[in-house]
C-alpha positions in Angstrom: -4.0 8.6 12.5 -1.8 10.8 14.5 -0.7 7.6 16.4 -0.1 5.8 13.4 1.9 8.5 12.0 3.9 8.4 15.2 4.4 4.7 14.9 5.9 5.3 11.6 8.4 7.7 12.7 9.4 5.6 15.7 9.3 2.3 14.6 9.2 2.4 10.9 7.2 1.3 7.8 6.7 -2.5 8.8 5.4 -1.6 12.4 3.2 1.1 11.0 1.4 -0.9 8.2 0.9 -3.9 10.7 -1.0 -1.2 13.0 -3.2 -0.2 10.1 -3.9 -3.8 9.1 -5.0 -4.7 12.4 -7.7 -2.1 12.1 -8.8 -3.4 8.8 -12.4 -4.6 8.7 -11.4 -7.7 6.9 -8.7 -10.2 7.5 -5.1 -8.8 6.1 -2.2 -11.5 5.4 0.7 -9.1 6.1 4.4 -10.1 4.8 6.5 -6.9 5.1 10.0 -7.5 5.8 12.5 -4.7 5.3 16.1 -5.1 6.2 16.7 -1.3 7.1 15.0 2.0 7.8 14.3 3.9 4.7 14.6 7.8 4.1 11.5 9.4 5.5 9.8 10.5 2.6 9.9 6.9 0.9 8.5 5.3 4.5 5.8 8.4 4.6 4.7 7.7 0.9 4.7 3.9 1.4 2.5 4.2 4.4 0.1 6.5 2.9 -0.1 4.1 -0.3 -0.9 1.3 1.7 -3.5 3.1 3.9 -5.2 4.3 0.9 -5.0 0.9 -0.9 -6.6 -0.9 2.3 -9.2 1.8 2.6 -10.2 1.5 -1.0 -10.2 -2.5 -0.7 -12.6 -2.2 2.3 -14.8 0.3 0.7 -15.1 -1.1 -2.8 -13.7 -4.6 -3.6 -16.0 -6.7 -2.0 -13.3 -8.7 -0.8 -13.1 -11.3 2.0 -9.3 -11.1 2.5 -6.4 -8.8 1.8 -2.7 -9.8 1.3 0.0 -7.0 1.8 3.5 -7.7 1.0 6.8 -5.4 1.1 10.4 -5.9 0.1 13.5 -4.0 -0.8 14.4 -4.9 -4.3 17.5 -3.5 -5.8 17.2 -0.3 -4.0 13.4 -0.1 -4.7 10.7 -0.6 -2.0 8.0 -2.6 -3.4 4.5 -2.7 -1.6 1.7 -4.9 -3.0 -1.9 -5.4 -1.7 -3.9 -8.0 -3.3 -7.7 -8.6 -2.5 -9.9 -11.4 -3.5 -12.8 -9.2 -4.4 -14.7 -8.4 -7.7 -12.1 -6.5 -9.4 -12.9 -3.6 -11.8 -10.9 -0.9 -10.2 -10.6 1.9 -12.5 -8.3 5.0 -11.6 -10.4 7.0 -14.1 -13.5 6.7 -12.2 -12.5 8.4 -9.2 -9.9 10.3 -7.4 -8.8 7.8 -4.8 -6.3 5.9 -6.9 -5.4 9.0 -9.0 -4.2 10.7 -5.8 -2.4 7.5 -4.7 -0.6 7.4 -8.1 0.0 11.2 -7.6 1.4 10.9 -4.1 3.9 7.8 -5.2 5.0 9.9 -8.5 6.1 12.9 -6.1 8.9 10.6 -4.6 9.7 9.2 -8.1 7.9 6.1 -7.7 5.1 4.4 -9.7 1.8 2.8 -9.3 0.8 -0.5 -11.1 -2.9 -1.8 -11.0 -4.2 -5.0 -12.1 -8.2 -5.2 -11.6 -9.8 -7.4 -14.3 -13.6 -7.4 -13.8 -14.2 -10.6 -11.7 -11.0 -10.1 -9.7 -8.5 -10.1 -8.1 -7.3 -6.5 -7.8 -3.5 -6.2 -7.4 -1.9 -2.9 -6.7 2.0 -2.4 -6.6 3.8 0.4 -5.5 7.6 1.0 -6.6 9.5 3.8 -4.6 13.3 4.1 -5.3 15.0 4.6 -1.9 18.7 4.3 -2.9 21.6 1.8 -1.5 
């Protein structure tokens, strides 16, 4: 984890997310394209949100494949993780998703979750980052 955080600091969010995705136990289709570096607090919150989302998918989803996307949209960092698993993720059923939402809220962001039973699960994180 320390090396990944160093990668985040040195190379930015897209490279750090790519590093995490390459260690995923399931294939990850990655499309994170940011035209500039973001404030450190935004990058850190986005990075940890993606780490948690990928770990949750690996542990609980039963998915065969994940898709991770990231863009800037109107001064907001938008990150999404979608899996092809069984769905049914429920923030009230454990602390992982609640902790993720709390971390994102700490930087004035929000987390949106769609996870109907039968899948797919789509987790979206939106973090304002100015300019």
